[in-house]
Each structure stands twice: as structure tokens, then as C-alpha cells.
GUKE-29243 format. One record per residue (C-alpha): z, y, x; residue in three letters; residue number from 1. Coordinates in steps of 0.2 Angstrom, whole numbers. Example, Ala and Ser with C-alpha at 12.3 -4.5 7.8 and 13.67 -1.06 7.14 Angstrom:
residues 2
pz	py	px	resn	resi
39	-22	62	Ala	1
36	-5	68	Ser	2
end
This chain:
residues 356
pz	py	px	resn	resi
-72	-6	-111	Met	1
-61	-20	-115	Asn	2
-45	-22	-105	Leu	3
-35	-38	-101	Ser	4
-22	-42	-88	Tyr	5
-11	-57	-82	Tyr	6
4	-59	-71	Pro	7
3	-63	-52	Leu	8
18	-69	-44	Asp	9
16	-68	-25	Leu	10
27	-79	-14	Lys	11
32	-72	2	Leu	12
30	-83	18	Lys	13
46	-76	24	His	14
61	-68	15	Thr	15
56	-50	15	Phe	16
70	-38	19	Gln	17
70	-19	22	Ile	18
85	-7	23	Ala	19
88	-7	4	Arg	20
82	-23	-3	Glu	21
77	-41	0	Thr	22
65	-52	-10	Arg	23
56	-69	-9	Asp	24
43	-66	-23	Ile	25
33	-50	-28	Gln	26
29	-49	-46	Lys	27
12	-40	-48	Asn	28
-1	-39	-62	Val	29
-20	-41	-61	Val	30
-30	-30	-73	Val	31
-48	-34	-79	Leu	32
-59	-21	-86	Leu	33
-75	-27	-95	Lys	34
-89	-15	-99	Asp	35
-101	-17	-114	Thr	36
-115	-24	-102	Asp	37
-103	-38	-96	Gly	38
-98	-30	-79	Val	39
-80	-34	-74	Val	40
-69	-23	-63	Gly	41
-53	-30	-56	Val	42
-38	-20	-51	Gly	43
-20	-24	-47	Glu	44
-3	-16	-50	Ala	45
11	-19	-37	Ala	46
26	-11	-45	Pro	47
42	-7	-35	Thr	48
60	-3	-43	Arg	49
62	11	-30	Phe	50
50	21	-40	Phe	51
56	15	-57	Gly	52
42	2	-61	Glu	53
42	-17	-64	Asp	54
30	-29	-73	Val	55
38	-25	-90	Glu	56
34	-6	-87	Ser	57
16	-10	-81	Val	58
12	-21	-96	Thr	59
19	-8	-108	Arg	60
7	5	-100	Val	61
-7	-7	-101	Leu	62
-4	-11	-119	Asp	63
-4	7	-123	Gln	64
-21	9	-113	Ser	65
-32	-3	-123	Ile	66
-37	9	-137	Asp	67
-40	24	-124	Leu	68
-51	13	-113	Leu	69
-62	6	-127	Arg	70
-71	22	-129	Gln	71
-70	28	-111	Ala	72
-86	30	-100	Asn	73
-83	21	-83	Pro	74
-92	34	-73	Phe	75
-80	48	-79	His	76
-68	43	-65	Leu	77
-60	61	-64	Glu	78
-57	63	-82	Asp	79
-50	46	-85	Thr	80
-38	47	-70	Ala	81
-32	64	-77	Leu	82
-30	57	-94	Leu	83
-19	43	-88	Phe	84
-9	53	-76	Lys	85
-5	65	-90	Asn	86
-1	51	-102	Arg	87
9	40	-90	Phe	88
15	52	-76	Pro	89
29	40	-70	Gly	90
19	24	-70	Asp	91
9	25	-54	Ala	92
6	7	-50	Ala	93
0	4	-68	Ala	94
-12	19	-66	Arg	95
-18	12	-49	Ala	96
-23	-5	-56	Ala	97
-34	4	-69	Leu	98
-41	16	-57	Asp	99
-45	2	-44	Ile	100
-53	-8	-58	Ala	101
-64	7	-64	Leu	102
-70	10	-46	Tyr	103
-74	-9	-44	Asp	104
-84	-8	-60	Met	105
-94	7	-56	Val	106
-98	0	-39	Gly	107
-104	-16	-47	Lys	108
-114	-6	-60	Lys	109
-123	4	-46	Leu	110
-124	-11	-35	Lys	111
-115	-3	-20	Ile	112
-99	-6	-11	Pro	113
-84	6	-14	Leu	114
-85	15	2	Tyr	115
-103	20	-1	Gln	116
-98	26	-19	Leu	117
-85	37	-10	Leu	118
-98	44	1	Gly	119
-92	35	17	Leu	120
-100	23	29	Lys	121
-92	7	35	Gln	122
-85	12	52	His	123
-81	0	66	Thr	124
-67	-11	61	Ala	125
-50	-3	63	Lys	126
-33	-10	67	Val	127
-19	-13	55	Thr	128
-1	-15	60	Ser	129
8	-31	55	Phe	130
26	-29	47	Thr	131
41	-38	54	Ile	132
55	-38	41	Gly	133
73	-37	44	Ile	134
81	-54	48	Asp	135
92	-62	61	Thr	136
87	-58	79	Leu	137
81	-76	81	Glu	138
70	-75	65	Lys	139
63	-58	70	Met	140
58	-65	87	Cys	141
50	-80	79	Lys	142
40	-68	67	Lys	143
35	-58	82	Val	144
29	-73	91	Asp	145
19	-78	75	Glu	146
11	-61	75	Ala	147
6	-62	94	Lys	148
-12	-58	90	Asp	149
-8	-41	82	Phe	150
-8	-27	94	Pro	151
3	-16	83	Ile	152
19	-21	75	Leu	153
28	-12	61	Lys	154
47	-16	64	Ile	155
58	-13	49	Lys	156
74	-4	54	Ala	157
89	5	46	Gly	158
102	-8	50	Phe	159
117	-7	62	Lys	160
109	-17	76	Glu	161
91	-10	75	Asp	162
91	-3	92	Ile	163
98	-19	100	Glu	164
85	-29	90	Thr	165
70	-17	96	Leu	166
76	-20	114	Arg	167
76	-39	112	Glu	168
59	-39	104	Leu	169
52	-28	117	Arg	170
56	-41	130	Lys	171
44	-54	121	Ile	172
29	-43	117	Thr	173
19	-29	123	Lys	174
13	-24	106	Ala	175
14	-5	100	Val	176
29	-3	89	Phe	177
30	7	74	Arg	178
47	9	66	Val	179
50	10	47	Asp	180
68	15	42	Val	181
65	15	23	Asn	182
78	29	21	Thr	183
91	20	31	Gly	184
97	33	44	Trp	185
109	48	45	Ser	186
104	63	55	Leu	187
115	59	69	Asp	188
109	41	70	Glu	189
91	47	70	Ala	190
93	59	85	Ile	191
102	46	95	Lys	192
90	32	91	Lys	193
74	42	93	Leu	194
79	46	111	Asp	195
81	28	115	Ile	196
65	23	106	Met	197
55	34	117	Glu	198
57	21	131	Gly	199
54	6	120	Leu	200
35	9	116	Gly	201
38	16	99	Val	202
22	26	92	Glu	203
30	33	77	Leu	204
45	32	65	Val	205
43	32	46	Glu	206
55	39	33	Gln	207
71	40	43	Pro	208
81	48	29	Phe	209
84	47	10	Pro	210
72	56	-1	Val	211
73	75	-1	Gly	212
81	77	17	Ser	213
68	90	22	Ile	214
81	100	32	Asp	215
86	84	42	Ala	216
67	80	45	Leu	217
64	98	52	Arg	218
79	96	64	Lys	219
73	79	70	Val	220
55	85	72	Arg	221
61	99	84	Arg	222
72	87	94	His	223
61	71	95	Ala	224
45	68	104	Lys	225
41	53	93	Ile	226
30	58	78	Pro	227
40	56	61	Val	228
31	51	45	Phe	229
37	51	27	Val	230
33	38	14	Asp	231
45	37	0	Glu	232
47	57	0	Asp	233
28	59	-5	Ile	234
21	51	-20	Lys	235
5	62	-23	Asp	236
-4	78	-18	Ala	237
8	90	-26	Lys	238
22	84	-15	Asp	239
13	87	2	Ile	240
15	106	5	Pro	241
34	106	5	Ala	242
33	94	21	Phe	243
21	105	31	Ser	244
29	109	47	Gly	245
44	97	43	Ala	246
35	80	48	Val	247
20	75	58	Asp	248
12	64	45	Gly	249
12	55	28	Ile	250
10	37	22	Asn	251
-2	36	7	Ile	252
-1	20	-4	Lys	253
-12	17	-19	Leu	254
3	10	-29	Met	255
13	26	-26	Lys	256
0	39	-30	Cys	257
-9	31	-44	Gly	258
-25	24	-36	Gly	259
-40	29	-26	Ile	260
-44	46	-35	Arg	261
-27	53	-31	Glu	262
-27	45	-13	Ala	263
-42	55	-9	Ile	264
-34	71	-15	Arg	265
-19	67	-5	Met	266
-30	64	11	Ile	267
-38	81	9	His	268
-22	90	5	Thr	269
-14	82	20	Ala	270
-28	88	32	Arg	271
-27	105	25	Ala	272
-9	106	31	His	273
-12	98	48	Gly	274
-4	81	44	Leu	275
-9	64	51	Lys	276
-12	51	38	Ile	277
-7	33	37	Met	278
-13	22	23	Ile	279
0	8	18	Gly	280
4	-4	5	Cys	281
17	-14	-5	Asn	282
17	-33	-5	Ile	283
-1	-35	-13	Glu	284
-15	-48	-15	Ser	285
-32	-45	-7	Ser	286
-37	-35	-23	Val	287
-28	-19	-20	Ser	288
-27	-21	-1	Ile	289
-46	-22	0	Thr	290
-47	-6	-12	Ala	291
-36	3	1	Ala	292
-46	-4	16	Ala	293
-62	5	9	His	294
-53	22	13	Leu	295
-49	18	31	Thr	296
-63	29	38	Pro	297
-53	44	32	Leu	298
-36	40	39	Val	299
-28	39	57	Asp	300
-16	24	55	Tyr	301
-17	8	45	Ile	302
-4	-3	38	Asp	303
-13	-15	26	Leu	304
-5	-31	29	Asp	305
3	-35	12	Gly	306
-9	-49	8	His	307
-5	-57	25	Leu	308
14	-58	21	Leu	309
11	-70	5	Ile	310
7	-88	4	Ala	311
-3	-89	-12	Asn	312
-16	-75	-12	Asp	313
-29	-81	-26	Pro	314
-42	-68	-20	Tyr	315
-53	-66	-5	Met	316
-57	-48	1	Gly	317
-54	-39	17	Val	318
-52	-50	32	Thr	319
-41	-48	47	Val	320
-45	-54	65	Asp	321
-32	-50	79	Lys	322
-27	-35	68	Gly	323
-45	-29	65	Arg	324
-50	-26	47	Leu	325
-67	-31	41	Thr	326
-73	-26	23	Leu	327
-81	-40	13	Pro	328
-100	-39	9	Ala	329
-103	-36	-9	Gly	330
-103	-23	-23	Glu	331
-88	-13	-28	Gly	332
-72	-19	-20	Leu	333
-81	-35	-14	Gly	334
-67	-47	-19	Val	335
-68	-64	-27	Ser	336
-57	-78	-32	Leu	337
-54	-91	-19	Arg	338
-64	-107	-21	Ser	339
-55	-119	-33	Gly	340
-42	-106	-38	Glu	341
-35	-110	-55	Asn	342
-28	-96	-65	Leu	343
-28	-105	-81	Ser	344
-9	-103	-85	Ser	345
-10	-84	-81	Ser	346
-26	-82	-92	Gln	347
-18	-92	-106	Glu	348
-3	-80	-105	Trp	349
-16	-66	-105	Cys	350
-25	-72	-121	Arg	351
-8	-74	-130	Gln	352
-4	-55	-127	Thr	353
-17	-42	-127	Val	354
-34	-48	-122	Cys	355
-47	-42	-134	Pro	356
end
């Protein structure tokens, strides 16, 4: 297999703010794997600094992967995933891009969609939440109004006025609320705020505390009626057992765990520990969002809206209508470039670096 890649700078429709950071552009990398018979698989890396990755670290891993992939068999998905995990244990987003591209390639070679390759059937369209980032109250209300067709909203919290903001947002929408704190609360805050949120139509709360706060999670779970999920605390399957009995569920992200192969392992591990499962995302194009959407028959909650938050998605894949996801028809991921999309500048950059 031959490997090439190019940068993908995704422009946010709105400045995106969570409890610990703010951004207007998400810098991703698109990966292309080409087999000897000409079949091309596409993947995407959406690195985050929270987990120690950025475009530079992703490209460094990809540069070091070229020789490893040239002799690889695309059907040896388990062996290849293990090889890259052992070689690049701290580079999950880079590994995810390669893993997604391999699955796309294999699906195309077998002429079947990814969900079928995984032994799944395409279920009735499921509903994703839509994320409302931290902003002024006026702007958050405007964002909620713009998302009026979505029955589930994921509200970013973890700031001083988050309860007051939720109260105001509740006045203008009947949508189900999911609250994502992104590590922004103390234990005392959580106990107080969860009590209030019970009356505000909050379905669940995600990652209330900094990473590693298992004792605090256990205390909150005993106290609160609202289910508590963890996200940043759990990167892959080995992290799950420690949270059994401490939380109600986990958020799995392809970029956090290293791709489809590990995500499936996490799903089975979580089920064995009686945990609910959300599948989530970073700010991503339709490439990796669609890859994650193929796994939705296996999960309980969906938060796959990263491609809806950007203004320049060059790909088409999973579509969303009033929150309902519909997978594209086609082999592998089923994604394609938008009509008239010009990636010449990115491809030129690619040719000047590592394209075979």
C-alpha cells in the first residue's frame, strides 16, 4: 500500500469554546491509502492538544508509517492496528486516520458498506445531539434558535454562570439537554448543580471533573439521579474497568481510542461492565464522522455533529435531517468529495512531502 496525506483546516461556523479552550479553526489531516489494485481508502485525523497531539505529531507518525504500510495486507486489520498501537501508543488520532482508511479500503475491495463489513445492519436512523458551545448568553440563545430542528442539544458547561444559562435556554426550547462539563467542576459544584439540573430537563452529564477523579465520580453517582458519563477519563478499552460502578456510561471517540478496531473493543468491554455507551467526535469532516456513524447500531447515545459545526467540509457522507443520521449509499465509508471541490493546494503540499 502507498500512503499520502494532506492538511485540512476546518473553519468553525461559530467560535467554539469549552471549559478549557477556544478555537475558530480545527487543523486536521486527511490520509489516503492506495492498494496495488488502485483502490483508495480515505481516513482523517482530528488531533487535540488535550491528548498531546497536533498536526505536526500526526504527520510525524504518518511519515514513519510509509514503509510499514508498503508491505501490509489491508485485510489484516487486527494485526495492523496492533502494530501501530505498539509503535505509536500516544498517537491515537494518527492511528485512527490509518485505521479508518484501511476499513474504507477493505469495504471498497469487498464492495460492501462498512457497517456490513462489521457484521451490522443499517438500523432505523438514530438521532444525534447538536453541540452548543460556551458563549455570551445572547449568542448561546441564538445558537439554540439556529438548532431548533434538533431534538437533543449538548450544552457545554463548566463556567460560572452555566446554571443561569441553562435556565435561560430552557425558556426558549423544549429540546432534551445533555450537559458536557469538559472537566470544569469541583465536587461541591457538581452536587449542587446536578440537583438543579434535574428540573431543567437534563438527560445526562458528561465529564464533570478533571481526569482521574474516580472517588469524586463515585460520590456524585451516589448522590445524583442524572446519569454521569466520562469522556476524557477513558481513552481505550484498558481504561474502562476502573470506572465500573463509578459512572453510568462512557463516551467513545475514534480520535481518542485510535480508530474503529479499538472502538469496537471498547464497546464490548463497556457492555461487560454494565455501562451505557455514547459515540462522540471532535471537530471533524464528513470522513471520520461517517466512519463513526457506521458504529451507531452498537451504542445508546450519539453525538456526531462535528461536521455540522464547520463551514468548509470538502466531503459528503452521513447526512442529518432534524437530528436523524442517514448513512450514505456506497462501499466502504461511502464518502466522496463535494462536486467542484478543489483540493489542489493541499494535494500540492502533499506531493512536496511524502506522497510516493
